[in-house]
DRENDOPA-378233 format. One line per 2 residues: number of its first residue (from 0); for each residue z negated, x negated, y of C-alpha. Coordinates in steps of 0.02 Angstrom, whole numbers, padded with zeros to 5 digits, always signed. Example, Ala and Ser with C-alpha at 12.3 -4.5 7.8 and 13.67 -1.06 7.14 Angstrom:
! residues 2
0 = -00390/-00615/-00225 ~ -00357/-00684/-00053 $
This chain:
! residues 444
0 = +01512/-00230/-00900 ~ +01453/-00339/-01009 $
2 = +01382/-00480/-00889 ~ +01289/-00323/-00793 $
4 = +01216/-00241/-00938 ~ +01163/-00412/-01010 $
6 = +01059/-00439/-00827 ~ +00983/-00256/-00862 $
8 = +00908/-00318/-01027 ~ +00888/-00515/-00989 $
10 = +00802/-00614/-00863 ~ +00769/-00559/-00688 $
12 = +00863/-00717/-00659 ~ +01033/-00631/-00637 $
14 = +00974/-00467/-00580 ~ +00999/-00426/-00390 $
16 = +01054/-00618/-00388 ~ +01241/-00548/-00293 $
18 = +01128/-00467/-00158 ~ +00997/-00620/-00157 $
20 = +01109/-00748/-00147 ~ +00965/-00880/-00099 $
22 = +00807/-00833/-00215 ~ +00679/-00895/-00340 $
24 = +00660/-00792/-00509 ~ +00508/-00747/-00471 $
26 = +00524/-00677/-00306 ~ +00661/-00565/-00399 $
28 = +00540/-00520/-00519 ~ +00415/-00482/-00388 $
30 = +00557/-00357/-00299 ~ +00620/-00261/-00451 $
32 = +00453/-00219/-00497 ~ +00430/-00151/-00324 $
34 = +00589/-00054/-00335 ~ +00527/+00033/-00478 $
36 = +00363/+00069/-00364 ~ +00457/+00122/-00236 $
38 = +00563/+00248/-00341 ~ +00433/+00317/-00402 $
40 = +00348/+00350/-00208 ~ +00534/+00427/-00158 $
42 = +00508/+00539/-00333 ~ +00330/+00595/-00283 $
44 = +00360/+00637/-00105 ~ +00525/+00740/-00160 $
46 = +00412/+00828/-00294 ~ +00290/+00884/-00150 $
48 = +00395/+00939/-00020 ~ +00379/+01126/+00045 $
50 = +00474/+01240/-00059 ~ +00545/+01148/-00192 $
52 = +00432/+01242/-00328 ~ +00556/+01388/-00259 $
54 = +00721/+01323/-00281 ~ +00662/+01270/-00469 $
56 = +00630/+01437/-00505 ~ +00816/+01473/-00449 $
58 = +00882/+01385/-00579 ~ +00903/+01519/-00721 $
60 = +00816/+01483/-00879 ~ +00708/+01326/-00823 $
62 = +00564/+01397/-00765 ~ +00415/+01505/-00845 $
64 = +00423/+01684/-00711 ~ +00578/+01644/-00681 $
66 = +00747/+01716/-00697 ~ +00824/+01693/-00904 $
68 = +00956/+01645/-00983 ~ +01005/+01752/-01138 $
70 = +00842/+01810/-01176 ~ +00777/+01637/-01187 $
72 = +00597/+01615/-01142 ~ +00564/+01479/-01012 $
74 = +00496/+01334/-01054 ~ +00432/+01214/-00907 $
76 = +00292/+01291/-00795 ~ +00356/+01246/-00623 $
78 = +00175/+01247/-00553 ~ +00143/+01066/-00637 $
80 = +00312/+01011/-00619 ~ +00298/+00998/-00426 $
82 = +00169/+00997/-00289 ~ -00017/+00895/-00289 $
84 = -00015/+00906/-00492 ~ +00185/+00806/-00522 $
86 = +00125/+00688/-00382 ~ -00034/+00650/-00455 $
88 = +00041/+00641/-00651 ~ +00182/+00538/-00564 $
90 = +00076/+00404/-00515 ~ -00044/+00413/-00658 $
92 = +00097/+00358/-00774 ~ +00137/+00201/-00634 $
94 = -00032/+00160/-00642 ~ -00011/+00159/-00835 $
96 = +00131/+00068/-00847 ~ +00082/-00094/-00703 $
98 = -00102/-00102/-00796 ~ -00011/-00101/-00964 $
100 = +00079/-00249/-00894 ~ -00094/-00320/-00817 $
102 = -00148/-00328/-00971 ~ -00018/-00418/-01067 $
104 = +00006/-00555/-00917 ~ -00172/-00621/-00904 $
106 = -00178/-00826/-00893 ~ +00023/-00848/-00907 $
108 = +00021/-00996/-00819 ~ +00211/-01050/-00842 $
110 = +00386/-00978/-00882 ~ +00400/-01050/-01032 $
112 = +00249/-00950/-01094 ~ +00310/-00831/-01237 $
114 = +00256/-00675/-01130 ~ +00366/-00734/-00974 $
116 = +00522/-00644/-01030 ~ +00442/-00495/-01047 $
118 = +00380/-00513/-00853 ~ +00555/-00585/-00788 $
120 = +00662/-00469/-00914 ~ +00708/-00346/-01006 $
122 = +00731/-00232/-00840 ~ +00830/-00081/-00968 $
124 = +00685/-00055/-01071 ~ +00569/-00066/-00944 $
126 = +00641/+00072/-00864 ~ +00641/+00169/-01015 $
128 = +00449/+00154/-01038 ~ +00410/+00193/-00877 $
130 = +00510/+00360/-00898 ~ +00440/+00400/-01057 $
132 = +00252/+00380/-00987 ~ +00296/+00496/-00839 $
134 = +00374/+00635/-00956 ~ +00198/+00619/-01095 $
136 = +00098/+00614/-00900 ~ +00175/+00805/-00874 $
138 = +00105/+00880/-01043 ~ -00074/+00852/-00994 $
140 = -00158/+00989/-00967 ~ -00329/+00962/-00936 $
142 = -00387/+01046/-00773 ~ -00496/+00910/-00775 $
144 = -00376/+00783/-00742 ~ -00337/+00832/-00604 $
146 = -00525/+00796/-00504 ~ -00552/+00687/-00621 $
148 = -00396/+00556/-00591 ~ -00450/+00598/-00399 $
150 = -00594/+00489/-00404 ~ -00510/+00345/-00471 $
152 = -00382/+00354/-00350 ~ -00541/+00367/-00200 $
154 = -00568/+00189/-00290 ~ -00428/+00111/-00318 $
156 = -00379/+00180/-00152 ~ -00517/+00067/-00069 $
158 = -00473/-00113/-00139 ~ -00308/-00059/-00092 $
160 = -00301/-00055/+00077 ~ -00426/-00201/+00052 $
162 = -00275/-00295/-00025 ~ -00169/-00230/+00143 $
164 = -00297/-00304/+00269 ~ -00280/-00484/+00172 $
166 = -00105/-00468/+00183 ~ -00104/-00409/+00370 $
168 = -00203/-00566/+00411 ~ -00077/-00660/+00298 $
170 = +00072/-00603/+00392 ~ -00017/-00622/+00554 $
172 = -00075/-00786/+00503 ~ +00112/-00846/+00466 $
174 = +00167/-00776/+00625 ~ +00043/-00850/+00748 $
176 = +00077/-01042/+00652 ~ +00265/-00991/+00676 $
178 = +00276/-00969/+00853 ~ +00139/-01086/+00896 $
180 = +00262/-01236/+00800 ~ +00406/-01168/+00887 $
182 = +00324/-01177/+01043 ~ +00243/-01337/+01040 $
184 = +00434/-01408/+00950 ~ +00542/-01355/+01065 $
186 = +00453/-01356/+01238 ~ +00475/-01194/+01263 $
188 = +00357/-01071/+01331 ~ +00436/-00895/+01314 $
190 = +00366/-00924/+01118 ~ +00155/-00919/+01201 $
192 = +00246/-00787/+01300 ~ +00289/-00669/+01157 $
194 = +00127/-00711/+01053 ~ +00004/-00667/+01236 $
196 = +00138/-00498/+01221 ~ +00119/-00453/+01058 $
198 = -00081/-00485/+01060 ~ -00095/-00356/+01213 $
200 = +00006/-00220/+01147 ~ -00100/-00225/+00993 $
202 = -00259/-00210/+01105 ~ -00183/-00090/+01214 $
204 = -00131/+00036/+01084 ~ -00311/+00022/+00973 $
206 = -00424/+00047/+01128 ~ -00320/+00214/+01183 $
208 = -00335/+00251/+00976 ~ -00509/+00248/+01041 $
210 = -00510/+00373/+01180 ~ -00430/+00467/+01091 $
212 = -00540/+00463/+00951 ~ -00669/+00510/+01087 $
214 = -00569/+00638/+01163 ~ -00499/+00735/+01001 $
216 = -00603/+00711/+00872 ~ -00797/+00724/+00946 $
218 = -00902/+00857/+01021 ~ -01040/+00815/+01154 $
220 = -01186/+00948/+01005 ~ -01064/+00889/+00860 $
222 = -00966/+00739/+00751 ~ -01118/+00646/+00746 $
224 = -01030/+00549/+00589 ~ -00852/+00504/+00709 $
226 = -00955/+00445/+00826 ~ -01068/+00311/+00747 $
228 = -00877/+00280/+00651 ~ -00794/+00259/+00824 $
230 = -00926/+00149/+00895 ~ -00955/+00041/+00749 $
232 = -00787/+00001/+00726 ~ -00731/-00025/+00916 $
234 = -00895/-00169/+00923 ~ -00835/-00267/+00759 $
236 = -00674/-00290/+00822 ~ -00742/-00336/+00966 $
238 = -00856/-00439/+00866 ~ -00686/-00533/+00763 $
240 = -00585/-00540/+00905 ~ -00728/-00662/+01003 $
242 = -00783/-00759/+00865 ~ -00589/-00789/+00826 $
244 = -00572/-00879/+00991 ~ -00733/-00997/+00962 $
246 = -00711/-01157/+00998 ~ -00784/-01213/+00840 $
248 = -00687/-01106/+00737 ~ -00537/-01138/+00844 $
250 = -00562/-01326/+00770 ~ -00571/-01271/+00600 $
252 = -00461/-01160/+00618 ~ -00307/-01200/+00733 $
254 = -00194/-01067/+00719 ~ -00323/-00945/+00715 $
256 = -00332/-00833/+00872 ~ -00323/-00652/+00943 $
258 = -00147/-00612/+00881 ~ -00227/-00604/+00706 $
260 = -00396/-00528/+00768 ~ -00274/-00393/+00858 $
262 = -00160/-00357/+00721 ~ -00336/-00314/+00631 $
264 = -00382/-00217/+00758 ~ -00260/-00112/+00758 $
266 = -00253/-00072/+00580 ~ -00447/-00029/+00591 $
268 = -00385/+00084/+00722 ~ -00279/+00174/+00608 $
270 = -00405/+00181/+00454 ~ -00518/+00248/+00567 $
272 = -00388/+00395/+00620 ~ -00365/+00418/+00450 $
274 = -00544/+00440/+00396 ~ -00573/+00549/+00502 $
276 = -00423/+00674/+00476 ~ -00549/+00707/+00331 $
278 = -00680/+00792/+00388 ~ -00724/+00972/+00333 $
280 = -00775/+01000/+00475 ~ -00642/+01079/+00585 $
282 = -00708/+01064/+00768 ~ -00737/+00886/+00737 $
284 = -00553/+00859/+00637 ~ -00410/+00977/+00748 $
286 = -00258/+00972/+00673 ~ -00106/+00844/+00752 $
288 = -00005/+01012/+00819 ~ -00171/+01107/+00894 $
290 = -00188/+00915/+00977 ~ -00001/+00919/+01041 $
292 = -00011/+01109/+01101 ~ -00159/+01086/+01163 $
294 = -00217/+01253/+01059 ~ -00431/+01252/+01020 $
296 = -00480/+01240/+00860 ~ -00543/+01389/+00746 $
298 = -00718/+01455/+00749 ~ -00734/+01405/+00583 $
300 = -00833/+01248/+00521 ~ -00730/+01210/+00370 $
302 = -00534/+01193/+00313 ~ -00470/+01339/+00241 $
304 = -00412/+01295/+00081 ~ -00211/+01294/+00085 $
306 = -00061/+01224/+00013 ~ -00029/+01030/+00030 $
308 = +00061/+00973/+00193 ~ +00120/+00784/+00150 $
310 = +00193/+00736/+00337 ~ +00029/+00730/+00433 $
312 = +00061/+00608/+00563 ~ -00086/+00481/+00477 $
314 = +00014/+00496/+00290 ~ +00173/+00442/+00378 $
316 = +00090/+00296/+00480 ~ +00000/+00252/+00307 $
318 = +00176/+00256/+00188 ~ +00259/+00144/+00295 $
320 = +00120/+00009/+00310 ~ +00124/+00005/+00111 $
322 = +00326/-00004/+00148 ~ +00269/-00166/+00237 $
324 = +00138/-00236/+00141 ~ +00229/-00214/-00029 $
326 = +00398/-00301/+00039 ~ +00308/-00433/+00080 $
328 = +00190/-00485/-00067 ~ +00346/-00466/-00155 $
330 = +00428/-00613/-00051 ~ +00301/-00713/+00042 $
332 = +00259/-00894/+00055 ~ +00132/-00935/+00130 $
334 = +00010/-01083/+00170 ~ -00139/-01004/+00195 $
336 = -00260/-01057/+00067 ~ -00375/-00931/+00093 $
338 = -00258/-00819/+00064 ~ -00182/-00876/-00078 $
340 = -00327/-00892/-00177 ~ -00378/-00703/-00126 $
342 = -00211/-00657/-00196 ~ -00177/-00789/-00334 $
344 = -00031/-00847/-00269 ~ +00033/-01027/-00241 $
346 = +00088/-01125/-00078 ~ +00280/-01082/-00043 $
348 = +00372/-01205/-00086 ~ +00497/-01260/-00213 $
350 = +00692/-01278/-00263 ~ +00794/-01095/-00204 $
352 = +00976/-01053/-00239 ~ +01062/-01001/-00347 $
354 = +01125/-01072/-00537 ~ +01291/-01041/-00627 $
356 = +01300/-01037/-00810 ~ +01392/-01088/-00938 $
358 = +01445/-00893/-00926 ~ +01493/-00880/-00749 $
360 = +01336/-00770/-00714 ~ +01263/-00819/-00551 $
362 = +01071/-00834/-00578 ~ +00920/-00885/-00463 $
364 = +00842/-01032/-00513 ~ +00677/-01020/-00589 $
366 = +00557/-01099/-00506 ~ +00409/-01075/-00629 $
368 = +00434/-01186/-00756 ~ +00303/-01301/-00711 $
370 = +00184/-01177/-00661 ~ +00197/-01000/-00594 $
372 = +00216/-00954/-00413 ~ +00068/-00808/-00421 $
374 = -00041/-00734/-00559 ~ +00081/-00619/-00664 $
376 = -00085/-00513/-00704 ~ -00133/-00506/-00511 $
378 = +00012/-00448/-00450 ~ +00042/-00288/-00566 $
380 = -00153/-00255/-00533 ~ -00114/-00229/-00364 $
382 = +00024/-00125/-00406 ~ -00082/-00013/-00491 $
384 = -00188/+00020/-00361 ~ -00033/+00035/-00245 $
386 = +00002/+00180/-00349 ~ -00167/+00243/-00336 $
388 = -00175/+00218/-00162 ~ +00013/+00329/-00134 $
390 = -00056/+00459/-00253 ~ -00213/+00499/-00122 $
392 = -00091/+00464/+00030 ~ +00048/+00597/-00013 $
394 = -00101/+00712/-00063 ~ -00199/+00691/+00102 $
396 = -00342/+00630/+00013 ~ -00367/+00781/-00006 $
398 = -00467/+00848/-00173 ~ -00409/+00986/-00285 $
400 = -00493/+01126/-00295 ~ -00466/+01166/-00474 $
402 = -00536/+01363/-00429 ~ -00422/+01390/-00316 $
404 = -00285/+01267/-00376 ~ -00284/+01216/-00181 $
406 = -00326/+01073/-00069 ~ -00473/+01030/+00005 $
408 = -00509/+00883/+00128 ~ -00676/+00778/+00068 $
410 = -00803/+00699/+00117 ~ -00801/+00555/+00006 $
412 = -00625/+00524/+00042 ~ -00672/+00490/+00222 $
414 = -00828/+00383/+00180 ~ -00714/+00261/+00063 $
416 = -00596/+00269/+00201 ~ -00741/+00172/+00341 $
418 = -00820/+00080/+00197 ~ -00638/+00001/+00165 $
420 = -00636/-00022/+00341 ~ -00796/-00103/+00379 $
422 = -00747/-00222/+00209 ~ -00588/-00292/+00265 $
424 = -00660/-00325/+00407 ~ -00805/-00404/+00327 $
426 = -00674/-00523/+00235 ~ -00569/-00546/+00394 $
428 = -00738/-00638/+00462 ~ -00773/-00703/+00337 $
430 = -00600/-00814/+00324 ~ -00634/-00856/+00504 $
432 = -00820/-00941/+00477 ~ -00792/-01016/+00302 $
434 = -00746/-01181/+00376 ~ -00894/-01202/+00468 $
436 = -01016/-01142/+00335 ~ -00961/-01254/+00209 $
438 = -00839/-01386/+00317 ~ -00850/-01504/+00135 $
440 = -00703/-01382/+00091 ~ -00534/-01359/+00116 $
442 = -00469/-01209/+00203 ~ -00319/-01238/+00295 $
């Protein structure tokens, strides 16, 4: 019991050690912070479930306007506790929590820094701080808070979408490199067949998505913005695919290829789909239910403000991609120099294992005595942006309407997603051509 308590209040080197018997201190720390983020995401998802407010009002003496107990006045405004308002406040608290650590951990170089124990330990107290900020956020009553925080969410989500793209580039690079090395070392062509198969699958899904976009999200006499966005993103994906296999690019980056380009193209089509679903014009943005059931959309051109429905297909896909990228960012150990510079991390390596202290407690190895393997502050900034992205995803990127207390789609959300896809594609293009422009620099 005492050992468990010391792990909660002490360093990360013993926390989760039984679950991760061969891990570094830096990895365990990132996993625990990611767990905090995922826990907040889960609570937000529960609070936005349909019918949650109705269930809370059934609790005697809890919600204002609900049933009372012994004539005592109910204290809680359940309209704030659940729905999009609760998501905004929970994600606001998580953003503040991670931004606080972003400030505290600036320029921490090694685990010997006096601030390093704050990063790698005191988990119980950090959890209490997060809970305290969350409780305080629910006392924010200013009606402008939701609208102002929505625009913070737009900017933060744009940046996080780019970070997701960087992580996907790194994942595809590591994947391609590992399978090519396996094929060369083992003289087994099955690895090449696997790469070709996944590359073809990614391009097939991306091309299918483009066709569906033209069929369901455009009209012959309307939806000009959709036609431009779909066409441009298709052209950009073709360009990066061609550039990725140019002989000069292959010479400079032997592990660059169509696998990375296909994965980026597929992700770009997801972001495009997500952007198209934020167009207020109903003719250009039919609901998924009307597409599946082949029901025509109403003639009115605008969405009628109504209750939020977070379970749209694009939101679910977005949550799955977020989950993958968050976990991958916590355990990644990459040799991609360009990505490591962008994400402020170091090349993987160092001692890995478990040490047993004099007290008998199993602890992961502290692999940061000579230097941190990732930027503490940059990692927390990524989690702060991830909190904003989760807020926007769970609320479908809808703009709060302070007059009707409902949610409605918005054009700014559409263009934020479109711009993020263009910035991401430009960033990937830069990773391809940078070694050619600056041949004297190391981009391996």
